[in-house]
C-alpha positions in Angstrom: -17.4 2.0 -0.8 -15.9 0.0 -3.6 -13.0 1.8 -5.3 -11.2 0.8 -8.4 -7.5 1.7 -8.4 -5.4 2.3 -11.5 -1.6 2.6 -11.4 0.2 3.6 -14.7 3.0 6.0 -13.6 5.8 4.1 -15.3 6.4 0.6 -16.6 3.7 -1.4 -14.7 0.0 -1.5 -15.2 -1.7 -2.1 -11.9 -5.4 -2.6 -11.1 -7.2 -3.3 -7.8 -10.6 -3.2 -6.2 -10.6 -2.1 -2.6 -13.8 -2.2 -0.5 -13.8 0.1 2.5 -16.0 -2.4 4.3 -14.2 -5.7 3.6 -10.7 -4.7 2.4 -8.9 -5.6 -0.8 -11.1 -7.7 -3.1 -8.8 -8.3 -6.1 -5.8 -7.0 -7.9 -3.9 -7.6 -11.1 -0.6 -6.4 -12.5 1.2 -6.4 -15.8 4.9 -5.7 -15.8 6.7 -4.3 -18.9 10.1 -5.6 -17.9 10.4 -7.8 -21.1 9.4 -4.8 -23.3 12.1 -2.5 -21.9 14.9 -5.0 -21.2 16.4 -4.7 -24.7 17.0 -0.9 -24.0 18.4 -1.3 -20.5 15.7 1.0 -19.0 12.2 2.4 -19.5 11.3 3.9 -22.9 8.5 6.4 -22.0 6.7 6.2 -25.4 6.7 2.4 -25.3 5.4 2.4 -21.7 2.5 4.7 -22.6 1.4 2.6 -25.6 1.5 -0.6 -23.6 -0.7 0.9 -20.9 -3.3 1.6 -23.6 -3.3 -2.1 -24.6 -3.3 -3.5 -21.0 -5.7 -1.2 -19.0 -9.2 -2.4 -20.2 -8.4 -6.1 -20.1 -6.9 -5.7 -16.6 -10.0 -3.8 -15.4 -12.2 -6.7 -16.6 -9.9 -9.2 -15.0 -9.9 -7.4 -11.7 -13.6 -7.1 -11.5 -14.0 -10.8 -12.5 -11.7 -11.8 -9.7 -13.7 -9.7 -7.2 -16.9 -11.2 -8.4 -18.3 -7.8 -9.3 -19.6 -6.0 -12.4 -18.7 -2.5 -13.7 -21.9 -1.1 -12.2 -20.7 -2.1 -8.7 -17.9 0.5 -8.7 -18.5 3.4 -6.3 -15.4 5.4 -7.1 -12.2 5.4 -9.1 -8.7 6.3 -8.0 -5.8 6.7 -10.4 -2.1 7.8 -10.2 -1.9 11.5 -11.1 1.8 11.9 -10.4 4.7 11.9 -10.1 5.7 9.8 -13.1 6.0 9.7 -16.8 3.5 12.2 -18.3 2.4 10.0 -21.1 1.9 7.0 -18.9 0.0 9.1 -16.3 -2.3 10.5 -18.9 -3.3 7.0 -20.1 -4.4 6.0 -16.6 -6.0 9.4 -15.9 -8.0 9.5 -19.1 -9.2 6.0 -18.6 -10.2 6.7 -15.0 -12.0 9.9 -15.8 -13.9 8.5 -18.8 -15.0 5.5 -16.7 -16.0 7.7 -13.8 -18.0 10.0 -16.1 -19.8 7.0 -17.7 -20.7 5.5 -14.3 -21.5 8.9 -12.7 -19.2 8.1 -9.7 -16.4 10.3 -8.2 -12.8 9.9 -9.1 -9.6 11.2 -7.5 -6.0 11.5 -8.6 -3.6 9.9 -6.1 0.0 10.8 -5.3 2.1 7.8 -6.4 4.4 8.1 -3.3 1.5 8.5 -0.9 0.2 5.2 -2.4 3.6 3.6 -1.6 3.6 5.2 1.9 0.2 3.8 2.7 0.8 0.3 1.2 1.8 -1.2 4.6 -1.6 -0.2 6.0 -3.2 -2.8 3.7 -1.8 -5.5 6.0 -3.8 -6.6 9.1 -1.2 -5.8 11.7 -0.1 -2.4 10.4 0.2 0.5 12.9 -2.0 3.5 12.8 -0.5 7.0 12.5 1.5 8.6 14.0 4.6 6.8 12.7 7.9 7.2 10.9 7.9 6.1 7.3 10.9 5.1 5.2 10.1 5.5 1.5 12.9 3.8 -0.4 12.7 3.2 -4.2 14.4 3.9 -7.5 13.6 7.6 -7.2 13.2 8.2 -3.5 15.0 7.7 -0.2 13.0 9.6 2.3 12.2 9.6 6.0 8.8 11.1 6.7 6.9 11.8 10.0 3.3 10.8 9.4 0.9 12.5 11.8 -2.2 11.4 9.7 -3.0 10.4 6.2 -1.9 13.4 4.1 -0.1 15.1 7.1 3.5 14.5 6.2 6.7 16.2 7.5 9.9 15.5 5.6 12.7 14.4 8.0 15.3 13.4 5.5 15.7 13.1 1.7 18.2 11.9 -0.8 20.8 14.4 -2.0 21.7 12.5 -5.1 21.1 8.9 -6.1 18.3 7.2 -4.3 18.9 3.8 -2.8 17.1 1.9 -5.6 18.8 4.0 -8.2 22.2 3.1 -6.7 21.2 -0.6 -6.8 20.3 -0.3 -10.5 23.4 1.6 -11.5 25.7 -0.6 -9.5 24.2 -3.6 -11.1 24.7 -2.2 -14.5 28.3 -1.4 -13.8 28.9 -5.1 -13.1 27.1 -6.2 -16.2 23.9 -7.4 -14.5 20.6 -7.3 -16.6 17.7 -4.9 -16.3 16.1 -4.4 -13.8 19.3 -4.3 -11.9 18.3 -3.9 -8.3 16.6 -7.3 -7.8 19.4 -9.0 -9.8 22.1 -7.4 -7.6 20.3 -8.6 -4.4 20.0 -12.1 -6.0 23.7 -12.2 -6.8 24.7 -10.9 -3.3 23.2 -14.0 -1.7 26.3 -15.9 -2.9 28.7 -13.3 -1.6 31.4 -13.9 1.0 31.2 -11.5 4.0 34.2 -9.3 4.7 35.7 -9.4 1.2 35.0 -5.7 0.7 33.9 -2.9 3.1 32.2 0.2 1.6 31.4 3.4 3.4 28.1 4.1 5.2 27.5 7.5 3.7 26.5 10.4 5.9 26.3 8.2 9.0 29.3 9.9 10.6 27.4 13.2 10.9 24.1 14.3 12.3 21.0 14.5 10.2 18.7 12.2 8.3 19.5 12.9 4.6 20.9 10.2 2.3 23.6 10.1 -0.3 24.3 7.0 -2.3 26.2 8.2 -5.4 29.6 7.6 -3.7 28.7 4.0 -3.1 28.2 3.6 -6.9 31.8 4.9 -7.4 33.2 2.5 -4.8 31.5 -0.4 -6.6 32.9 0.7 -9.9 36.5 0.9 -8.5 36.1 -2.5 -6.8 34.8 -4.1 -10.0 37.6 -2.7 -12.2 40.2 -4.0 -9.7 38.6 -7.5 -9.6 39.0 -10.5 -11.9 35.4 -10.1 -13.1 34.5 -13.6 -11.9 31.0 -14.6 -10.7 32.4 -14.8 -7.2 33.9 -11.3 -7.4 30.6 -10.0 -8.6 28.8 -11.6 -5.7 31.3 -10.4 -3.1 31.0 -6.8 -4.3 27.2 -7.0 -4.5 27.0 -8.2 -0.9 29.3 -5.5 0.3 27.2 -2.9 -1.5 23.9 -4.3 -0.1 25.4 -4.3 3.4 26.4 -0.7 3.1 23.0 0.5 1.8 20.8 -1.5 4.2 22.9 -0.6 7.2 22.8 3.1 6.3 19.0 2.9 5.9 18.7 1.2 9.3 20.9 3.7 11.0 18.9 6.6 9.7 15.6 4.9 10.6 16.7 4.5 14.2 17.8 8.1 14.4 14.4 9.2 13.0 12.5 7.2 15.7 14.8 8.7 18.4 14.4 12.2 17.0 10.6 12.1 16.8 10.0 10.0 19.9 7.7 7.7 17.8 7.7 3.9 18.3 6.4 2.7 15.0 8.2 2.5 11.7 6.8 1.5 8.3 8.9 0.8 5.3 7.6 1.1 1.7 8.8 1.3 -1.9 10.6 -1.2 -4.1 13.7 -1.5 -1.9 11.4 -2.4 0.9 11.2 -5.9 -0.6 15.0 -6.4 0.0 15.4 -9.3 2.3 18.5 -8.0 4.0 16.8 -4.7 4.8 13.8 -6.5 6.3 16.1 -8.8 8.4 18.2 -5.9 9.6 15.3 -3.7 10.7 13.5 -6.7 12.1 16.4 -7.4 14.4 16.5 -3.8 15.5 12.8 -3.8 16.2 13.1 -6.9 18.4 16.1 -5.4 20.2 14.7 -1.9 20.7 11.0 -2.7 21.1 9.4 -0.6 18.3 6.7 -1.7 16.0 7.8 -2.4 12.4 5.6 -2.9 9.3 6.3 -3.7 5.7 3.8 -4.3 2.8 3.9 -7.8 1.3 6.7 -7.9 -1.3 4.2 -7.7 -4.2 3.0 -4.4 -2.9 6.5 -2.9 -2.5 6.8 -2.3 -6.2 4.2 -0.3 -8.2 0.7 -1.8 -7.9 -3.0 -0.9 -8.1 -3.8 -1.9 -4.6 -1.9 1.0 -3.0 -3.7 3.5 -5.3 -7.1 2.0 -4.6 -6.5 2.1 -0.9 -5.1 5.7 -0.8 -7.9 6.9 -3.1 -10.5 5.2 -1.0 -9.3 7.1 2.1 -9.6 10.4 0.3 -12.9 9.7 -1.4 -14.3 8.7 2.0 -13.2 12.1 3.3 -15.2 13.9 0.6 -12.3 14.7 -1.8 -12.8 14.2 -5.5 -11.6 15.6 -8.9 -13.3 18.1 -11.0 -14.1 17.6 -14.7 -10.6 18.3 -16.0 -7.8 15.7 -16.5 -4.8 16.9 -14.6 -1.5 15.0 -14.0 1.7 16.1 -12.4 5.0 14.5 -13.5 6.5 16.3 -10.5 4.5 16.7 -7.3 6.0 17.3 -3.8 4.4 15.0 -1.2 4.2 17.9 1.3 1.6 19.6 -0.9 -1.1 17.0 -0.1 -4.1 17.9 2.0 -4.5 16.0 5.2 -7.5 13.7 5.3 -8.1 14.6 9.0 -8.3 18.3 8.1 -10.9 17.6 5.4 -13.1 15.7 7.8 -12.9 18.5 10.3 -13.9 21.2 7.9 -16.4 19.2 5.8 
């Protein structure tokens, strides 16, 4: 089954063609970073308009890279939520219109399920059950995955997510948008041990996260510094150390609590090199299996939507005639694919 995936939940237009027989055939992405940089963040109306301009050319580009024509598509998957409602509607309307014209099924995909399943695009990824760390600008979650669609929340963010804390801390120190990758880049020149920030909520039981206090510590350290490039790098490194060690501690607790021996990490912060190194060292030491998506599939992309949609379309799920998007959509409300197969 050849499934076209469309991602348009925020500020990136992603397309991909996934073949259930041969894997990922092609993908393309357009980032709106330059469009929103002048505003220091995403402007929803501008994001929606840009998706309108980019979607059809990217669909043609993806099909050309795959060596396929429009008539070779067997199904279409699109991001139905969560996300910016205008941006979601652009992708959903395009997907539904194309599916109707080709007389093929379509399905709305949960954006975070797409991220969660992105590591499974890699050849050596573990099969469920496993623990998943979803860590991005809006989410810091630990999830027990029994099967695709069968998710149990183990821990969630109580305030700022890890990626949000990266972005806000970067902005406090005058780094440009998008702040998270810039902060990680600057941290590479930091000197270890110049600052020590807390590892929030690691001194108590539980798997929830809280990163808003770290942002305050960064602000106080920056105000007390000489505002030099070296001071910025030292603070950035201390912040990155605190976030990645906190995430690693909670991941190891989740594996111990569930008794599972596989961990996957997904979402934009999953591209962070220090987090990958820290968890990689723990996996070698403790003997559990660890999987990340390639860095280009950590941020928003069409491949994760095409893959997640293909799994659900294969199970017999598909949309009706209406166009429905959900700016807010709890992951736990999803239907397990295994349950669909059993009852279909």
